[in-house]
N, C-alpha and C positions, 0 to 999 in steps of 0.2 A: 232710355228713349223708347217710346212706344212706336209701333209701326205707323199709326196715323199721324204722328208728329214727324217722323222721318220722311214720309212721302210728301209732306208739304214743301220741302226745301229742294231747290236746285243744287247743283254742285258747288256754286259759289256760296250759297247760303249755308250749306253744311260745312264748307271750309271755314267760314266766318264763325260759326258756332264752336268748332273745334279750337280755333285760334284764340277765341275769347275765354275758353275754359268752361263754357256753359255745358258742353258734353265732351266726352273723351272719344278718341278715335275708336277705341274698343267698343264703346257703347253704340257708335254708329255702325260699326261692322256687324255687331250682333243684330241690330234692327234690320240691316240689309239682308243678312242671311235668312232671317225670318220672313221678310218680304219676298225674297227670291223663291223660297220654298212654296209660299202661298200662291204667288203669281205664276210660277212655272206649272203648278198643278192645273191651272186654268188655261194658260196660253202655250205651253210646251215649247219654250224657247231655248232650253239648255241642251247642249250636246253631251255633256258629262256631268257627273255629280260635282257639286261645288268643290273648289280647291281647298284643302285643309292641310296646312295653313294657307292663307292667301299668298300669292306670288310676292317675292321680295320687292320692296319699294323704299324710296327715300322718305325719311321722317320730316324733312324740312322743305319739301317741294311746294309749289304754289297750290297743288291740290292734295296735300298731305291728309290722308285719312278718308278720302272720298272713294266710295265703292265704284267699281268699274268692271266691265266684261270685255273679252276679246272674241273675235269671230273665228269660226272653224276653217279659216283659210290663211290665217296670220293676221297681225304681225306674229312672227315666230317667237315663241318664248321657250327658252332652254328647258328640255325635259318634258314639255307638254305634248301629248300626241294630237295630231291633226288628221282629220278624216275627209275634208272637202265635201262633206255631206254624203259620202259614198260608202256603200257596202263593200266595194271592190278593194278598199284600203284596209279591210280587216280590223285588226286592233289599233290601227292608226300608225302614223309615221311620227315618232318623237323628234322634236326640233333639237338639232345639235347645239344651237346657240341662239341668243337673242338677235332679232333684226334690229336695225338702227332705230326704227320707230318704237319698238318695244322698249328699248333702252330709255327713250325719251318719256314714254308713259311711266316707267318706273321712277325716273328722275323727277317727274312732276309730283310724285307722291301718291299716284292713283293705286288704290287697293284692288288688284285684279282677283276677282272671286270665281270666275267661271268662263266657259267657252259657249258661244251661242251658235245655234243651228243656221244652216244655209241650204239652198238647193244644191243638188249634186253638181260639182264643178263650178258653182256660182253662176250658172248660165241661164237663170230663169227669173222672171219678175214675180214668181210665186215661190214661197219657201215651203215646199211640200215633199221633201226627200223621202224615198222609200225607207231609208235607214232610220230616220228619226221621227217620221210622221209630220203632219202640218203644224206650222207655227200659227196660232190662232190670234185673230185681231181682238184686242181687249174691248173695242167698241161694239163688236158683234162677233161672237165666237164662231159663227158659221161662215165667216169671211176670212180671207187671207190677210196676212200682215205685210204683203209685198215681198220683193226679193231684189237682190239676193241677201240683203242684210235683214231678213225678216225676224229671225230669233231675237236679234238685238233690239229691233224696233218694238216688238211685242212686249219685251221686258221693261224697256224704258218707259213706254206708254203706260204700262200697268203700274209704274211707280216703284218697281223693284230696285232699280238703280237710277241715278239722275242722268247718266250718260254712258255710252258704250261705243266701242270701236265699230266702224263700218267701212266698207269699201265699195267702189262705184266704177263698173266697167261699161255701163250703158244707161245708168240711172239707179244703181243699186243702193245708193244712200238716199237719193231724193224720192224714189218711189215708195220704199217702206215709210219714210217720213210722211209722205202724203197719205198713205193708207192709215197710219196710226196717229195722226195729229201731232207730229213732231217737227222740230227744226232739223233740216238735213243739208249741210253744206258739202258740195264737192269742190275741193280747192283747185286752183290752177295746177296744171302739170308742172312738177318740179317744186311745188310749195313744201311738200313733205318728203322725207327720204324714203327710198324703197330698197336700199342696200342692206347688207353688203352682198347678198347672194344674187340679187337681181340688178341688172343695169337699168331696166325699166320694167314696169309692170304692164303685162299684156301689150308689149311693144309700144308703150307710151299711151295706151288708151284707157288705162285704169288709174284711179287715185284712191287713196285711203284717208279717212279722218274719223268722224264720229257722228252719232245721233244724240240730240239733246232735247230738253223740253223748253229751253229759253234761249234767246239770242245772246244774252250775256255769257252763258256757259260756252256757247260756240266760240265767241270772241276770245274769252280768257283761255280756253283750251288751245285755240290756234296760236296764241302767243307762246304757250308753254312748249309746243312741239314743232313749230314751223321752222323752216330754214334748211338749206342743203346739207346733206351728209358729205363725208369725204369721198371724192370720186364720182359724185352723182352726174348722170348724163345731162339732166335738165336742171336749171336753176331759175326759179321765179324771182323777179325783182323784190328786194327787201321792202317792208312797209315803211312809210314815212314816220309813223308813230305806233304805239301799241294798239293792236286791234281792239283791246278792251275799251279804248276811249271812243271808238267809232259809234256804237249804238246811242250814245247821248250827245254826240256832236250835232250841231245844226248844219245840214248839208246845203251845198250850193244848189241853185236851180238846175235841174237835170233835164235832158232831152230823153223822153221815155217813149218807147214803142210798145204797143200792145197788139197781140195776135191771139186768136183762139182757133186758128185754122192750122192743122198739122201739115207738114211737108209731104206726107203721104195722103192717100184719100180716106184715111180712117175717120169714122164718125166720132163726134164729140158729144158727150152727155150735156144737155142744156144747163144743168145745175153746176157742172164743172166749169163750163164756159162763163157762166154768170159770176162765179167766184173770182175769176181772173179779171173780169170787167169791173167788178166792185173794187178790187185792189187798185186798178188803174184810176178809178174815180177818187179813191182816197189820196193817191199821189197827186192828182190834179188839184184836189182841195188843199194840199200842202204846198202848192205853188209851183209844181213842176209842169213843164210843157209835155202833154201827152197826146199822142196821135196813133191811129192804127197803121202799123207797118210791120214788115217781117223781112228777115234776110232771105236771100235766094239760096236754097239748099237743094243740092242734087241728092234726092232720097236714095236712089239706087247706089250712088257712090258712098253714102253713109253706111248702108247695109254691107256693101262689099268690103269697105275698110275694116269695119268691126268684125265681120264674120271671119275673114281670112287671118287677120292678125291675132284674134283671140283663139282661133282654132290652132294656129301654128304655136302659139305660146303654151296652150294646154298640152298639145302633143309633146312639146319639148320637156315640159315638167314631168309627164309620165315616163318619158324615156329615161329621165334621171332618177326616177323612183327606185328605192332598194329592190322592189320586185314589181314586175309588170302587173297591171290590174287584170282580173279575170273578166273578159267581155261579158260572160253570162251574168255577172253580178252588177253590170252597169245598166243604168236606165236607158230607155230608147234613144233619146237625143244624144246622150253621152257617147253611145256607140257610133252614132253618125259622125260626131265630132272627131273621134279618134280615127275612124275610117278615112275621113277627109284629110286629116292632118298627115296621114301616111302618104297621101297623093300630092301634097303641095310641093311646088318647086320654088326656087329663088325668083323666077319670073312672076309667079303668083304673088309673092310678097312685094315685089317692085310695083306691080299693078295696084295692089292695096295701098301702098304708100303714095302712089300717084293720085288715087282717089281721095286719100286723106288731104293731100296738098290742095286739090281743087276745092274741097269743102272748106278747109281752113281759110284760104285766101278770100273766098266769096263771103264768108261770114265775118271775117275781120274787116272787110271793106264796109259792111253795114255798121260796125261799131266805130267807124270814124265819123258817122253822122248821128249816132245815138249813143247815149251813155248806158242805157238800161233797156232790156227787153223783158216784158211781162208776158207770161203765158200760163196756161194750166200746167201742172206737173204731169198729170195723167189725162187720158181722154175719157176715162170711165171712173165710176166709183169703185171702191175696193171690191174685188171679185169674190164670189162664193168659192169655197174649196173645190178643186177639180176643174175649174174653168180653163186654166192653162195647163195643157196635158204634156208635161215633159217626158213622161214614160210611155207615150203613145208610139208604138213601133211603126205606125203608118206614116209618121212625119219624116220628111227629108229635113236636113238642116235649114234649107232655104224656106220651106213652108212653115217650119216652127218659128224661125226668127221673125218672118213677116207677120204671122198671127200674133206673136207676143208684142211686137212693136205697134200693132194696131191698138193694143191695150194702153200703151204709154209711148206715143210717138214723139213727145216733146223733149225728152231727155237725151237720146243717143247722140244727136249732132255735136253736143258740147263735150263729149268724150273724145270725139274725133278732133275737134279744134283745140282741146286742152284748156278751155276757158272756165272760170269759176261760175258756179250756179248754185242757187239755194232754193229749197222748198220750204215754204211757210204755211202753217195750218190756218189759213185765213178764211176758209169757207166751211159750211156745214150743210149737208143735204137735208131735205125735208124729213128723211128717216133718221137723222141724227149722226150720220157718218161724217168723219172729217174729210175735207177737200183741200188739197195742197195747191198753192200758187207758186210757180217757179219765176225767179228773178235771175237774169243772166247779165254779166258785165264783161268788159274787155279783159283780155288776158292780164293777170296780175292784180286785178282790182277787187280783191276780197274786201278791202276797206270800204269801198263804195257799197257793196252788197250789205255788209254788216251795218253801215250807217242807215241805209234805207230800211233794212229789216228791223232795226230798233225802233224807228219811227212808226212803222206799220204795227209792230207789237204794241206800242203805246196807244195807237189810234183804234185798233181792233183786237184787244187782248183775247187770247184763245183760252177756252176751258181745257183743263187737263183731265184725262180719264182717271189719273191717280187721285184726284181730289175726291172721288166718290168710291173708288174700289175698296179702300181700307178703312172706311168710316166705322 
């Protein structure tokens, strides 16, 4: 199998080729390794040399033989060293055992070939860690791939693998998807397991899943790994039928709200706003009722809930680390995070959870009147490298978060509320850069998102960068 043939297929397509005997899993893996080496040279998305051999996996899973990557913050894979994008963790911290989600990726048959880069501690919408250097956007190498799942996004968009693990604490699946022209679903809180070592990820504000190039890959992978683990704190309602059926089902007429105005006062690029408006018109043409509307969101409460809970979470992780990080090796904002974590009290956490409650109830009320919210994923086009300055020592944690959220203000509220949200590459700038459109549904309604996403993919199919990179 040649690279240019390999990159034409999504994960389901590769699985079907292997099952039919047209190619072997070994041939697919060889092509993937060649594609990864070539793509990484350009986009710099790998944190380690490729695993040799690949991590163990089932031979009969629904994705048996499909190449895959995991992010440098987990899911934990036994024996693999993780760095969280930081120099301060030295040679890395090897995982003692698999996380529940990693076990599911293995059982699905995914062939895990490597570890992808992320910003230090996963706290930035740009993947430019001092330790590994910037992950470059395949559409324009002078621009970023987004964060925090930027290494994964760059390599999937480049065609090196059809899908890769990603995680999302304020937009870290959806923002790289928007930057790189991919499909990025943040599932509902509790849809996927986060155990056994964590009761909740980032105190309930973060979710893990994957980046893909097609809606059907997203749907099939969700079927393969969704569902609660033993002892999970949160449990999302089970789907009525396989998610893989949703993209081709005829949806009922939906009540759709469209907004291009962020809940902060951040400016929005006109081309970004136009892409969301175009998506809303497509939905109207498909028979849905569309009107301009937006949930009431207390922006200060969103920032307070996310900053306090994620700061406390990361502080606790470093307290449990085998050795304390050297502050001199941490980047500027990371030092602020750990300084603030040391000062937090139980009352601070209670205030953050109170802010979360206010935001969640206000937004949930909106979704009793509407089935779907359409918005831009980001407020701006993919930024040139160095725009978001994570290592700037002049930043306080507050000034950094507010400046970063000005870049992408539409994603964070739905980490606070725990609702599912998906970014689709439905727009293109005049300069050829991908533009993401975000769809949000009520808690537990990934089925609705995937159904509408499938219809939009049919109505406005997106070009994939991998279609040209390996010709």
